[in-house]
KETILUM-574192 format. One record per atom (N, C-alpha, C, O, CB): residue number from 1; atom name; x, y, z. Coordinates in steps of 0.02 Angstrom, whole numbers, m for minus. Glycine has a CB too. Layout:
NUM/CA/X/Y/Z
...
! end
This chain:
1/N/1930/m5673/307
1/CA/1965/m5638/356
1/C/1939/m5620/418
1/O/1888/m5587/411
1/CB/1983/m5588/332
2/N/1954/m5629/476
2/CA/1925/m5621/525
2/C/1961/m5550/566
2/O/2020/m5548/585
2/CB/1924/m5690/558
3/N/1915/m5499/573
3/CA/1928/m5443/610
3/C/1914/m5447/689
3/O/1857/m5456/711
3/CB/1891/m5390/579
4/N/1967/m5440/725
4/CA/1957/m5432/787
4/C/1949/m5359/815
4/O/1999/m5325/830
4/CB/2006/m5465/815
5/N/1880/m5336/823
5/CA/1883/m5264/832
5/C/1905/m5250/906
5/O/1901/m5279/960
5/CB/1813/m5229/816
6/N/1933/m5185/879
6/CA/1967/m5142/955
6/C/1912/m5124/998
6/O/1853/m5124/980
6/CB/2012/m5061/941
7/N/1940/m5107/1064
7/CA/1882/m5083/1115
7/C/1905/m5024/1129
7/O/1861/m5000/1165
7/CB/1869/m5125/1183
8/N/1955/m4975/1122
8/CA/1977/m4927/1151
8/C/1953/m4862/1105
8/O/1943/m4804/1125
8/CB/2050/m4938/1161
9/N/1946/m4889/1037
9/CA/1910/m4826/993
9/C/1870/m4861/942
9/O/1890/m4909/910
9/CB/1966/m4770/952
10/N/1819/m4837/938
10/CA/1763/m4872/915
10/C/1760/m4867/836
10/O/1720/m4900/802
10/CB/1699/m4843/950
11/N/1804/m4824/811
11/CA/1827/m4802/744
11/C/1867/m4858/704
11/O/1863/m4869/643
11/CB/1872/m4739/752
12/N/1905/m4888/748
12/CA/1958/m4927/725
12/C/1931/m5008/685
12/O/1960/m5031/636
12/CB/2006/m4938/797
13/N/1873/m5040/718
13/CA/1851/m5101/681
13/C/1824/m5086/626
13/O/1842/m5122/579
13/CB/1807/m5140/713
14/N/1775/m5032/610
14/CA/1756/m5017/540
14/C/1800/m5004/485
14/O/1791/m5019/426
14/CB/1720/m4966/541
15/N/1875/m4960/525
15/CA/1926/m4950/455
15/C/1962/m5017/454
15/O/1999/m5024/406
15/CB/1991/m4879/459
16/N/1958/m5071/499
16/CA/1992/m5117/482
16/C/1946/m5174/451
16/O/1976/m5223/429
16/CB/2031/m5135/536
17/N/1882/m5174/447
17/CA/1853/m5206/403
17/C/1845/m5180/328
17/O/1833/m5217/280
17/CB/1799/m5218/430
18/N/1855/m5093/322
18/CA/1848/m5070/253
18/C/1925/m5085/237
18/O/1927/m5078/175
18/CB/1819/m4987/243
19/N/1973/m5097/254
19/CA/2042/m5123/233
19/C/2046/m5203/202
19/O/2086/m5225/161
19/CB/2089/m5119/302
20/N/1986/m5240/240
20/CA/1996/m5294/223
20/C/1961/m5318/156
20/O/1977/m5357/110
20/CB/1983/m5327/275
21/N/1904/m5277/171
21/CA/1857/m5274/108
21/C/1875/m5244/37
21/O/1857/m5264/m18
21/CB/1801/m5236/128
22/N/1915/m5193/55
22/CA/1931/m5155/m22
22/C/2000/m5158/m27
22/O/2018/m5155/m86
22/CB/1907/m5070/m31
23/N/2048/m5164/15
23/CA/2116/m5152/10
23/C/2132/m5224/4
23/O/2176/m5229/m39
23/CB/2150/m5110/70
24/N/2118/m5279/26
24/CA/2135/m5360/23
24/C/2094/m5387/m15
24/O/2111/m5440/m41
24/CB/2131/m5401/86
25/N/2028/m5358/m29
25/CA/1992/m5390/m69
25/C/1945/m5455/m22
25/O/1910/m5499/m48
25/CB/2044/m5415/m128
26/N/1952/m5451/22
26/CA/1926/m5519/85
26/C/1867/m5517/91
26/O/1839/m5462/91
26/CB/1951/m5518/166
27/N/1832/m5578/100
27/CA/1765/m5588/130
27/C/1784/m5580/198
27/O/1836/m5609/214
27/CB/1728/m5656/114
28/N/1749/m5542/250
28/CA/1769/m5518/326
28/C/1711/m5547/380
28/O/1650/m5540/378
28/CB/1772/m5425/330
29/N/1744/m5571/415
29/CA/1687/m5588/487
29/C/1719/m5540/541
29/O/1780/m5544/548
29/CB/1688/m5686/524
30/N/1686/m5499/577
30/CA/1706/m5449/620
30/C/1680/m5480/692
30/O/1622/m5498/703
30/CB/1673/m5373/597
31/N/1725/m5484/731
31/CA/1710/m5497/789
31/C/1713/m5434/855
31/O/1766/m5416/880
31/CB/1754/m5553/798
32/N/1665/m5414/869
32/CA/1656/m5365/897
32/C/1693/m5360/979
32/O/1671/m5401/1018
32/CB/1585/m5360/890
33/N/1738/m5322/1000
33/CA/1757/m5313/1077
33/C/1704/m5307/1119
33/O/1653/m5274/1107
33/CB/1799/m5255/1090
34/N/1716/m5345/1181
34/CA/1664/m5351/1222
34/C/1633/m5285/1268
34/O/1584/m5282/1305
34/CB/1686/m5402/1263
35/N/1687/m5231/1244
35/CA/1672/m5167/1266
35/C/1619/m5106/1215
35/O/1605/m5048/1228
35/CB/1746/m5140/1276
36/N/1602/m5144/1162
36/CA/1578/m5113/1103
36/C/1514/m5150/1088
36/O/1516/m5163/1028
36/CB/1630/m5115/1045
37/N/1459/m5173/1115
37/CA/1424/m5224/1093
37/C/1360/m5171/1068
37/O/1313/m5193/1035
37/CB/1409/m5288/1154
38/N/1364/m5115/1082
38/CA/1303/m5075/1058
38/C/1312/m5051/990
38/O/1263/m5024/965
38/CB/1288/m5014/1102
39/N/1364/m5054/956
39/CA/1397/m5052/889
39/C/1367/m5087/836
39/O/1365/m5068/777
39/CB/1461/m5076/892
40/N/1345/m5137/859
40/CA/1327/m5211/802
40/C/1276/m5169/768
40/O/1294/m5148/713
40/CB/1287/m5303/842
41/N/1224/m5154/786
41/CA/1159/m5148/727
41/C/1186/m5081/691
41/O/1153/m5078/639
41/CB/1064/m5134/766
42/N/1233/m5021/692
42/CA/1254/m4995/675
42/C/1300/m5021/617
42/O/1286/m5013/558
42/CB/1263/m4971/717
43/N/1362/m5057/641
43/CA/1399/m5087/584
43/C/1368/m5135/552
43/O/1398/m5158/503
43/CB/1456/m5111/601
44/N/1305/m5162/569
44/CA/1271/m5211/516
44/C/1233/m5157/456
44/O/1239/m5169/396
44/CB/1204/m5267/560
45/N/1203/m5110/478
45/CA/1178/m5069/435
45/C/1223/m5041/383
45/O/1207/m5041/323
45/CB/1150/m5023/469
46/N/1280/m5016/404
46/CA/1334/m4997/376
46/C/1370/m5040/326
46/O/1384/m5020/270
46/CB/1371/m4983/421
47/N/1387/m5108/351
47/CA/1428/m5157/307
47/C/1369/m5204/260
47/O/1384/m5227/204
47/CB/1480/m5212/364
48/N/1304/m5213/291
48/CA/1252/m5252/259
48/C/1295/m5320/262
48/O/1346/m5329/296
48/CB/1226/m5222/177
49/N/1269/m5360/226
49/CA/1283/m5431/218
49/C/1314/m5464/157
49/O/1309/m5434/104
49/CB/1227/m5460/226
50/N/1345/m5523/159
50/CA/1379/m5557/113
50/C/1351/m5540/50
50/O/1381/m5509/7
50/CB/1379/m5626/125
51/N/1290/m5560/47
51/CA/1241/m5564/m15
51/C/1255/m5497/m48
51/O/1243/m5490/m107
51/CB/1156/m5574/6
52/N/1283/m5441/m7
52/CA/1283/m5375/m42
52/C/1356/m5362/m48
52/O/1371/m5307/m70
52/CB/1241/m5315/m3
53/N/1394/m5394/m35
53/CA/1464/m5393/m42
53/C/1513/m5362/30
53/O/1572/m5345/30
53/CB/1475/m5348/m110
54/N/1476/m5363/72
54/CA/1483/m5331/155
54/C/1507/m5394/195
54/O/1527/m5444/165
54/CB/1397/m5299/194
55/N/1505/m5391/255
55/CA/1529/m5438/289
55/C/1504/m5490/291
55/O/1445/m5490/274
55/CB/1536/m5426/336
56/N/1527/m5539/307
56/CA/1490/m5600/297
56/C/1461/m5617/377
56/O/1412/m5654/388
56/CB/1543/m5663/262
57/N/1496/m5587/424
57/CA/1442/m5603/495
57/C/1476/m5547/547
57/O/1533/m5526/541
57/CB/1448/m5702/536
58/N/1441/m5532/587
58/CA/1472/m5498/654
58/C/1454/m5535/706
58/O/1395/m5551/717
58/CB/1451/m5425/670
59/N/1508/m5552/745
59/CA/1499/m5592/803
59/C/1506/m5551/868
59/O/1542/m5502/863
59/CB/1548/m5648/801
60/N/1480/m5562/922
60/CA/1478/m5513/986
60/C/1539/m5545/1007
60/O/1562/m5600/991
60/CB/1409/m5514/1044
61/N/1572/m5483/1062
61/CA/1629/m5503/1105
61/C/1623/m5547/1158
61/O/1568/m5564/1179
61/CB/1655/m5452/1132
62/N/1676/m5566/1181
62/CA/1689/m5601/1229
62/C/1725/m5672/1218
62/O/1755/m5682/1165
62/CB/1632/m5604/1259
63/N/1723/m5722/1270
63/CA/1761/m5775/1278
63/C/1773/m5820/1204
63/O/1817/m5863/1208
63/CB/1726/m5814/1336
64/N/1749/m5816/1157
64/CA/1735/m5857/1100
64/C/1788/m5845/1045
64/O/1779/m5872/990
64/CB/1663/m5843/1075
65/N/1853/m5798/1056
65/CA/1892/m5764/1003
65/C/1942/m5848/985
65/O/1967/m5862/931
65/CB/1947/m5677/1039
66/N/1943/m5881/1032
66/CA/1992/m5943/1013
66/C/1958/m5986/960
66/O/1982/m6010/909
66/CB/2010/m5991/1078
67/N/1901/m5991/982
67/CA/1852/m6029/938
67/C/1834/m6009/877
67/O/1820/m6048/832
67/CB/1797/m6036/967
68/N/1833/m5953/870
68/CA/1808/m5917/805
68/C/1885/m5919/765
68/O/1889/m5933/705
68/CB/1770/m5825/821
69/N/1946/m5904/809
69/CA/2014/m5896/759
69/C/2028/m5962/733
69/O/2054/m5966/677
69/CB/2086/m5868/798
70/N/2011/m6026/774
70/CA/2023/m6071/754
70/C/1979/m6112/693
70/O/1995/m6168/674
70/CB/2031/m6094/806
71/N/1924/m6076/665
71/CA/1863/m6104/628
71/C/1908/m6109/556
71/O/1949/m6069/535
71/CB/1783/m6046/628
72/N/1887/m6163/531
72/CA/1922/m6175/461
72/C/1892/m6130/416
72/O/1923/m6127/362
72/CB/1915/m6248/431
73/N/1859/m6105/419
73/CA/1832/m6051/358
73/C/1870/m5988/376
73/O/1869/m5948/330
73/CB/1739/m6033/357
74/N/1907/m5965/434
74/CA/1954/m5903/445
74/C/2015/m5930/421
74/O/2046/m5980/440
74/CB/1961/m5874/522
75/N/2029/m5887/378
75/CA/2089/m5906/331
75/C/2152/m5849/353
75/O/2212/m5860/342
75/CB/2062/m5898/237
76/N/2132/m5794/382
76/CA/2168/m5750/407
76/C/2163/m5705/471
76/O/2102/m5705/482
76/CB/2170/m5721/365
77/N/2188/m5673/512
77/CA/2162/m5643/569
77/C/2204/m5575/571
77/O/2265/m5570/571
77/CB/2170/m5691/636
78/N/2156/m5521/571
78/CA/2171/m5455/600
78/C/2169/m5441/672
78/O/2119/m5464/699
78/CB/2131/m5413/574
79/N/2207/m5410/708
79/CA/2180/m5377/771
79/C/2220/m5298/779
79/O/2269/m5272/751
79/CB/2197/m5434/843
80/N/2177/m5279/824
80/CA/2210/m5206/847
80/C/2193/m5226/931
80/O/2138/m5244/954
80/CB/2160/m5117/808
81/N/2256/m5217/968
81/CA/2257/m5239/1035
81/C/2324/m5235/1053
81/O/2366/m5198/1027
81/CB/2228/m5305/1046
82/N/2334/m5288/1112
82/CA/2393/m5298/1146
82/C/2430/m5350/1126
82/O/2407/m5396/1092
82/CB/2383/m5303/1208
83/N/2502/m5344/1152
83/CA/2532/m5398/1158
83/C/2507/m5459/1166
83/O/2497/m5494/1117
83/CB/2563/m5392/1195
84/N/2492/m5481/1228
84/CA/2450/m5512/1253
84/C/2400/m5564/1212
84/O/2402/m5626/1211
84/CB/2422/m5467/1283
85/N/2353/m5518/1177
85/CA/2301/m5547/1133
85/C/2342/m5570/1082
85/O/2334/m5630/1074
85/CB/2244/m5500/1108
86/N/2378/m5547/1048
86/CA/2426/m5575/986
86/C/2456/m5651/1005
86/O/2441/m5705/979
86/CB/2499/m5518/973
87/N/2497/m5638/1054
87/CA/2519/m5682/1076
87/C/2473/m5747/1083
87/O/2482/m5799/1051
87/CB/2543/m5659/1125
88/N/2426/m5737/1126
88/CA/2383/m5804/1134
88/C/2347/m5822/1076
88/O/2327/m5880/1076
88/CB/2330/m5801/1190
89/N/2332/m5784/1022
89/CA/2308/m5798/966
89/C/2367/m5843/916
89/O/2351/m5894/886
89/CB/2284/m5729/938
90/N/2420/m5821/915
90/CA/2487/m5853/887
90/C/2498/m5911/909
90/O/2501/m5963/876
90/CB/2546/m5818/899
91/N/2506/m5905/971
91/CA/2547/m5961/1008
91/C/2517/m6003/1062
91/O/2544/m6053/1085
91/CB/2603/m5933/1040
92/N/2445/m5973/1085
92/CA/2419/m6006/1145
92/C/2423/m5975/1216
92/O/2457/m5924/1226
92/CB/2452/m6065/1150
93/N/2397/m5998/1252
93/CA/2406/m5978/1326
93/C/2453/m6015/1366
93/O/2478/m6066/1342
93/CB/2344/m5982/1361
94/N/2471/m5992/1440
94/CA/2493/m6023/1484
94/C/2563/m6051/1479
94/O/2600/m6022/1439
94/CB/2451/m6064/1493
95/N/2587/m6101/1512
95/CA/2664/m6121/1501
95/C/2685/m6144/1434
95/O/2742/m6137/1412
95/CB/2684/m6177/1547
96/N/2631/m6175/1400
96/CA/2652/m6197/1333
96/C/2645/m6157/1272
96/O/2678/m6175/1224
96/CB/2622/m6251/1320
97/N/2605/m6104/1267
97/CA/2596/m6042/1243
97/C/2680/m6015/1236
97/O/2711/m6011/1183
97/CB/2543/m5997/1298
98/N/2704/m6000/1303
98/CA/2763/m5956/1322
98/C/2808/m6003/1284
98/O/2840/m5981/1237
98/CB/2783/m5941/1408
99/N/2812/m6068/1302
99/CA/2869/m6116/1276
99/C/2869/m6106/1197
99/O/2918/m6090/1165
99/CB/2854/m6201/1296
100/N/2799/m6117/1170
100/CA/2804/m6098/1090
100/C/2827/m6046/1059
100/O/2861/m6053/1009
100/CB/2753/m6096/1064
101/N/2811/m5982/1084
101/CA/2841/m5916/1081
101/C/2911/m5918/1078
101/O/2939/m5900/1026
101/CB/2824/m5876/1135
102/N/2948/m5940/1131
102/CA/3004/m5944/1131
102/C/3047/m5991/1074
102/O/3099/m5975/1046
102/CB/3009/m5958/1191
103/N/3016/m6042/1066
103/CA/3037/m6082/1007
103/C/3008/m6053/940
103/O/3017/m6080/885
103/CB/3014/m6158/1017
104/N/2978/m6006/948
104/CA/2954/m5978/861
104/C/2918/m6034/840
104/O/2936/m6055/785
104/CB/3024/m5961/795
105/N/2870/m6068/870
105/CA/2813/m6114/844
105/C/2756/m6093/851
105/O/2729/m6104/906
105/CB/2808/m6174/869
106/N/2718/m6058/801
106/CA/2663/m6050/814
106/C/2597/m6106/828
106/O/2605/m6162/803
106/CB/2657/m6014/771
107/N/2555/m6098/854
107/CA/2505/m6147/887
107/C/2453/m6137/818
107/O/2432/m6186/786
107/CB/2469/m6121/977
108/N/2436/m6070/803
108/CA/2399/m6035/733
108/C/2448/m6029/676
108/O/2500/m5997/684
108/CB/2369/m5953/747
109/N/2434/m6059/620
109/CA/2482/m6046/586
109/C/2448/m6002/510
109/O/2472/m5997/454
109/CB/2521/m6119/578
110/N/2394/m5980/534
110/CA/2351/m5933/496
110/C/2389/m5862/497
110/O/2420/m5844/546
110/CB/2274/m5927/530
111/N/2384/m5823/439
111/CA/2404/m5759/431
111/C/2382/m5714/478
111/O/2321/m5702/480
111/CB/2389/m5737/373
112/N/2426/m5681/523
112/CA/2401/m5631/572
112/C/2427/m5567/551
112/O/2485/m5555/535
112/CB/2421/m5646/645
113/N/2381/m5529/553
113/CA/2413/m5459/563
113/C/2392/m5405/625
113/O/2336/m5404/648
113/CB/2398/m5423/497
114/N/2439/m5368/643
114/CA/2411/m5332/692
114/C/2435/m5264/706
114/O/2494/m5251/691
114/CB/2417/m5367/745
115/N/2398/m5217/732
115/CA/2429/m5169/761
115/C/2421/m5161/834
115/O/2367/m5165/865
115/CB/2413/m5118/731
116/N/2482/m5149/860
116/CA/2480/m5174/933
116/C/2519/m5115/975
116/O/2576/m5095/961
116/CB/2520/m5254/943
117/N/2480/m5089/1030
117/CA/2502/m5034/1063
117/C/2510/m4956/1035
117/O/2544/m4911/1059
117/CB/2557/m5055/1081
118/N/2472/m4956/984
118/CA/2474/m4883/962
118/C/2530/m4869/913
118/O/2547/m4811/909
118/CB/2483/m4837/1023
119/N/2560/m4914/876
119/CA/2602/m4924/829
119/C/2577/m4897/771
119/O/2550/m4937/733
119/CB/2618/m4988/824
120/N/2579/m4835/754
120/CA/2524/m4794/701
120/C/2598/m4770/658
120/O/2653/m4757/680
120/CB/2460/m4709/744
121/N/2566/m4770/573
121/CA/2626/m4747/533
121/C/2614/m4668/533
121/O/2589/m4640/484
121/CB/2629/m4781/452
122/N/2630/m4638/581
122/CA/2627/m4569/591
122/C/2706/m4546/622
122/O/2726/m4575/673
122/CB/2560/m4552/644
123/N/2741/m4502/595
123/CA/2797/m4473/609
123/C/2794/m4393/598
123/O/2786/m4365/545
123/CB/2848/m4506/569
124/N/2801/m4365/659
124/CA/2794/m4288/665
124/C/2870/m4259/672
124/O/2903/m4267/723
124/CB/2745/m4265/737
125/N/2892/m4232/624
125/CA/2970/m4196/635
125/C/2979/m4134/620
125/O/2934/m4109/586
125/CB/3024/m4225/597
126/N/3031/m4098/637
126/CA/3044/m4030/648
126/C/3041/m3996/568
126/O/3070/m4023/521
126/CB/3120/m4022/690
127/N/3005/m3940/561
127/CA/2996/m3915/482
127/C/2981/m3853/492
127/O/2982/m3829/549
127/CB/2939/m3951/433
128/N/2965/m3817/438
128/CA/2945/m3747/425
128/C/2873/m3745/445
128/O/2836/m3749/396
128/CB/2956/m3725/349
129/N/2848/m3741/489
129/CA/2769/m3766/503
129/C/2730/m3680/496
129/O/2764/m3629/503
129/CB/2756/m3814/606
130/N/2671/m3680/483
130/CA/2640/m3622/482
130/C/2631/m3601/552
130/O/2642/m3641/597
130/CB/2581/m3625/444
131/N/2609/m3537/565
131/CA/2602/m3505/623
131/C/2538/m3532/657
131/O/2485/m3533/626
131/CB/2601/m3431/612
132/N/2544/m3558/728
132/CA/2493/m3591/750
132/C/2438/m3548/780
132/O/2390/m3577/805
132/CB/2516/m3637/793
133/N/2439/m3483/780
133/CA/2386/m3433/789
133/C/2352/m3412/743
133/O/2314/m3363/751
133/CB/2402/m3384/811
134/N/2358/m3446/685
134/CA/2306/m3412/626
134/C/2240/m3433/656
134/O/2201/m3389/637
134/CB/2314/m3445/537
135/N/2206/m3477/694
135/CA/2145/m3485/693
135/C/2118/m3429/745
135/O/2058/m3416/749
135/CB/2130/m3558/707
136/N/2161/m3400/781
136/CA/2146/m3330/822
136/C/2140/m3261/790
136/O/2116/m3212/819
136/CB/2199/m3319/870
137/N/2165/m3263/730
137/CA/2153/m3202/689
137/C/2081/m3196/654
137/O/2050/m3240/624
137/CB/2206/m3200/634
138/N/2061/m3125/668
138/CA/1987/m3106/655
138/C/1990/m3116/561
138/O/2031/m3090/525
138/CB/1965/m3008/691
139/N/1935/m3161/540
139/CA/1927/m3154/466
139/C/1891/m3095/431
139/O/1842/m3067/455
139/CB/1894/m3209/446
140/N/1916/m3080/377
140/CA/1865/m3034/352
140/C/1808/m3063/302
140/O/1819/m3107/261
140/CB/1902/m2980/316
141/N/1739/m3028/312
141/CA/1695/m3064/273
141/C/1709/m3038/198
141/O/1751/m2997/176
141/CB/1620/m3053/299
142/N/1661/m3075/167
142/CA/1662/m3057/89
142/C/1602/m3062/65
142/O/1567/m3111/79
142/CB/1705/m3098/45
143/N/1575/m3004/17
143/CA/1516/m3007/m6
143/C/1487/m3062/m43
143/O/1429/m3060/m62
143/CB/1511/m2961/m36
! end
């Protein structure tokens, strides 16, 4: 599985890698976002290499996404990003990509999972919540 690392929050790419490794049981290639190049040594230290059950590779960000997405060794893709990035990966770009999207004929037929535009699984509902001022009350010390 290819994980295309998000650029807006540094913690998203590692969480996506953990999900692929442990929830899906997949080998992982992580492609960093161009805005997060300094995270590479830390992620490499945390995730190790494929010979230790870690990520297979970490690629730098940039314009090589289309080439990596098309690689034969990649069987699935996960991204956190915008609709344009998703559609470019699935349908291609330009007028041809727009036409493929309208016709629902993907250029890339690999399994693509996406988290787009802060679509998170959190719902806040009204309820009997506790007093929000609890933190300002003095605490009593215990011996």
